[in-house]
KEKE-3310 file (N, C-alpha, C; in steps of 0.2 Angstrom, whole numbers, plus 5000, padded with zeros to 4 digits):
npx = (5118:5105:5091:5073:5062:5052:5035:5030:5039:5036:5022:5024:5029:5018:5009:5014:5013:4999:4997:5003:4995:4983:4986:4989:4976:4968:4975:4972:4959:4958:4965:4955:4942:4944:4954:4949:4954:4950:4951:4959:4957:4967:4971:4960:4960:4972:4967:4958:4966:4972:4963:4956:4967:4967:4957:4960:4973:4972:4964:4972:4980:4975:4970:4988:4991:5001:4998:4993:5001:4999:4987:4987:4999:4997:4988:4995:5006:5000:4994:5006:5012:5002:5004:5017:5016:5007:5016:5026:5018:5014:5027:5030:5034:5026:5017:5005:4995:4991:4985:4975:4966:4954:4942:4935:4945:4962:4975:4988:4989:4996:4993:4997:5013:5025:5040:5044:5044:5037:5024:5006:5005:5018:5019:5009:5016:5027:5021:5015:5026:5034:5025:5024:5037:5039:5029:5035:5046:5041:5036:5047:5054:5045:5042:5044)
npy = (4877:4885:4877:4878:4889:4883:4881:4884:4894:4905:4906:4912:4924:4930:4929:4938:4950:4951:4953:4965:4973:4972:4978:4991:4995:4994:5004:5015:5017:5019:5031:5039:5037:5035:5045:5056:5062:5067:5059:5065:5067:5060:5051:5043:5037:5029:5021:5014:5006:4999:4992:4981:4972:4966:4957:4950:4944:4934:4925:4919:4912:4901:4887:4889:4899:4902:4912:4923:4934:4941:4946:4954:4963:4973:4982:4985:4992:5003:5009:5013:5022:5032:5035:5040:5051:5059:5061:5069:5080:5085:5088:5099:5098:5096:5106:5119:5120:5107:5101:5088:5089:5100:5103:5101:5092:5098:5091:5093:5096:5092:5081:5072:5071:5062:5061:5072:5070:5058:5055:5053:5050:5045:5034:5026:5025:5018:5006:5001:5000:4990:4979:4978:4974:4962:4954:4954:4947:4935:4931:4930:4920:4909:4893:4890)
npz = (4955:4963:4972:4967:4975:4989:4990:5003:5007:4999:5002:5015:5012:5005:5015:5024:5016:5016:5030:5032:5024:5030:5043:5038:5032:5044:5051:5044:5045:5059:5060:5053:5059:5073:5077:5070:5059:5043:5027:5013:4995:4988:4998:4999:4986:4988:4998:4991:4984:4994:5002:4995:4994:5006:5005:4993:4995:5005:4998:4989:4997:5003:4995:4992:4979:4965:4956:4963:4964:4951:4953:4964:4964:4953:4960:4971:4966:4959:4970:4976:4967:4968:4981:4981:4973:4981:4992:4985:4982:4995:4999:4990:4978:4967:4956:4960:4951:4946:4957:4964:4974:4976:4982:4999:5010:5010:5000:5003:5016:5032:5043:5053:5060:5064:5074:5066:5053:5048:5040:5035:5021:5019:5027:5020:5008:5011:5016:5004:4996:5003:5002:4988:4985:4992:4985:4972:4975:4979:4967:4959:4965:4963:4956:4939)
capx = (5112:5100:5084:5068:5059:5046:5028:5029:5042:5032:5016:5025:5029:5011:5005:5017:5009:4992:4997:5004:4989:4978:4988:4988:4969:4966:4978:4969:4952:4960:4966:4949:4937:4945:4957:4945:4958:4947:4955:4959:4955:4973:4971:4954:4963:4976:4963:4955:4971:4974:4958:4955:4972:4966:4953:4963:4979:4971:4961:4978:4984:4971:4977:4992:4991:5006:4995:4991:5005:4996:4981:4989:5004:4995:4985:5000:5010:4995:4994:5013:5012:4998:5007:5023:5013:5005:5022:5029:5013:5015:5034:5030:5037:5021:5014:4998:4990:4988:4983:4969:4961:4952:4937:4936:4952:4968:4980:4995:4988:5000:4989:5002:5021:5028:5047:5045:5044:5033:5017:5002:5007:5024:5017:5006:5021:5031:5017:5014:5033:5036:5020:5026:5044:5038:5026:5040:5051:5037:5035:5054:5056:5041:5044:5042)
capy = (4881:4884:4874:4883:4890:4879:4885:4887:4900:4910:4907:4916:4931:4933:4931:4945:4955:4952:4956:4972:4976:4972:4983:4997:4996:4996:5010:5021:5017:5022:5038:5043:5036:5036:5051:5061:5065:5066:5058:5069:5063:5055:5046:5039:5033:5024:5016:5010:5001:4994:4988:4975:4968:4963:4952:4946:4941:4927:4921:4916:4908:4894:4885:4894:4900:4906:4918:4928:4940:4944:4950:4959:4967:4980:4986:4988:4997:5009:5013:5015:5028:5037:5038:5044:5057:5062:5063:5074:5085:5087:5091:5105:5097:5096:5113:5120:5120:5100:5097:5085:5091:5106:5104:5097:5092:5099:5085:5096:5097:5087:5080:5069:5072:5059:5063:5078:5068:5052:5057:5047:5048:5041:5027:5023:5023:5012:5000:4999:4998:4983:4974:4976:4971:4955:4951:4953:4942:4929:4930:4928:4913:4904:4889:4892)
capz = (4954:4969:4970:4967:4982:4990:4991:5010:5008:4995:5006:5020:5009:5003:5021:5026:5012:5019:5037:5032:5021:5035:5048:5035:5032:5051:5053:5040:5048:5065:5059:5051:5063:5080:5078:5067:5053:5037:5022:5007:4989:4987:5003:4997:4981:4991:5002:4986:4982:4999:5005:4991:4995:5012:5003:4988:4997:5008:4993:4986:5002:5005:4995:4989:4972:4963:4952:4967:4962:4946:4955:4970:4962:4950:4965:4975:4962:4958:4977:4978:4963:4971:4988:4980:4970:4987:4995:4981:4983:5002:4999:4986:4971:4962:4956:4962:4945:4945:4963:4963:4980:4975:4987:5005:5014:5005:5000:5006:5024:5036:5049:5057:5058:5070:5073:5062:5046:5047:5038:5033:5015:5020:5030:5015:5003:5014:5016:4997:4994:5006:4999:4981:4985:4994:4980:4967:4977:4978:4960:4956:4968:4962:4951:4933)
cpx = (5107:5093:5079:5065:5053:5040:5028:5033:5039:5025:5018:5026:5023:5008:5008:5014:5002:4992:4998:4999:4984:4979:4987:4981:4966:4968:4974:4962:4953:4961:4960:4944:4938:4949:4954:4949:4954:4952:4954:4957:4961:4973:4965:4957:4968:4972:4960:4959:4973:4969:4956:4961:4971:4961:4956:4969:4977:4967:4966:4982:4981:4967:4981:4992:4996:5004:4993:4994:5002:4990:4982:4994:5002:4992:4990:5004:5006:4995:5001:5014:5008:5001:5013:5021:5011:5011:5025:5024:5014:5022:5035:5033:5032:5018:5007:4993:4987:4987:4976:4964:4959:4946:4938:4943:4957:4973:4987:4995:4992:4996:4993:5009:5024:5036:5049:5045:5040:5026:5013:5004:5014:5023:5014:5011:5025:5027:5017:5021:5035:5031:5022:5033:5043:5034:5030:5044:5047:5037:5042:5056:5051:5043:5041:5039)
cpy = (4879:4881:4879:4883:4886:4884:4888:4894:4906:4911:4912:4923:4934:4934:4937:4951:4956:4955:4963:4976:4977:4978:4990:4999:4998:5003:5016:5022:5020:5029:5042:5043:5037:5043:5057:5065:5063:5064:5063:5064:5058:5050:5041:5034:5027:5019:5011:5004:4996:4990:4982:4970:4964:4957:4947:4942:4934:4923:4917:4912:4901:4891:4890:4893:4905:4912:4924:4935:4944:4948:4956:4964:4974:4984:4989:4993:5003:5013:5016:5022:5033:5040:5042:5051:5062:5065:5069:5081:5089:5091:5097:5104:5097:5103:5113:5119:5113:5097:5094:5087:5098:5108:5099:5098:5093:5093:5087:5096:5091:5086:5077:5070:5069:5060:5068:5076:5062:5055:5052:5045:5043:5034:5023:5020:5017:5006:4997:4996:4991:4978:4972:4972:4963:4951:4949:4947:4935:4926:4927:4921:4908:4900:4890:4886)
cpz = (4960:4967:4971:4974:4983:4991:4998:5011:5005:4999:5012:5018:5008:5010:5024:5023:5015:5026:5036:5029:5026:5041:5045:5034:5039:5053:5050:5043:5055:5065:5057:5056:5070:5081:5075:5061:5046:5031:5016:5001:4987:4992:5001:4991:4983:4995:4997:4983:4987:5002:5002:4993:5002:5011:4998:4990:5000:5003:4990:4991:5004:4999:4992:4982:4969:4959:4956:4966:4956:4948:4960:4968:4958:4955:4969:4972:4960:4965:4978:4973:4966:4977:4986:4977:4976:4991:4992:4982:4990:5002:4995:4980:4965:4962:4958:4957:4944:4952:4962:4969:4979:4980:4993:5008:5009:5006:5003:5013:5027:5042:5055:5055:5064:5068:5068:5055:5044:5046:5036:5026:5015:5022:5024:5009:5005:5014:5009:4994:4996:5003:4992:4981:4987:4989:4974:4969:4977:4971:4957:4959:4966:4956:4944:4929)
residu = (MET:PRO:ALA:PRO:ALA:ARG:ALA:PRO:ASP:ASN:TRP:THR:LEU:VAL:PHE:ALA:CYS:TRP:LEU:LEU:ALA:SER:ILE:SER:ALA:LEU:GLY:SER:LEU:PHE:PHE:SER:ASP:VAL:MET:GLY:HIS:LEU:PRO:CYS:VAL:LEU:CYS:TRP:TYR:GLN:ARG:VAL:CYS:MET:TYR:PRO:LEU:VAL:LEU:ILE:LEU:PRO:ALA:GLY:LEU:PHE:PRO:TYR:ASP:THR:ASN:ILE:VAL:ARG:TYR:ALA:LEU:PRO:LEU:SER:LEU:LEU:GLY:LEU:GLY:THR:ALA:VAL:PHE:HIS:LEU:LEU:LEU:VAL:ALA:GLY:PHE:ILE:PRO:ASP:SER:ILE:LYS:PRO:CYS:VAL:GLN:GLY:ILE:PRO:CYS:THR:GLU:VAL:GLN:ILE:ALA:TRP:PHE:GLY:PHE:VAL:THR:ILE:PRO:LEU:LEU:SER:ALA:LEU:SER:PHE:LEU:VAL:ILE:SER:ALA:LEU:LEU:LEU:LEU:ALA:HIS:ILE:ARG:SER:PRO:LYS)
# end
């Protein structure tokens, strides 16, 4: 039977989550403030889930608190769900009748398409997915 993971191993996982959340938050600010791409309603909801992670995650690192997953994972999963919904909306799988963006910037507008398929909602979904996976791994590896 393998020995339980040491706290430094889980600390590294949570630190990686914080690093990714920080890069994602700075990236969203870069897209809107530097490049001039105004965020739609769903982008704002995803920001509401990502920005607090930048503050919550380091609070659980110094000193390391195994309960940090309880605080950060719900935000990450909520952001992931919103990002997946946004991806489905952009792909056309969500009907027009339930689109949340009725005023302002349309949620289906593709402002960036790197390599023809990498969009802002995809970047957000990948960030939330990796953060959620790392937090779950830290939770599973934490001593009970």
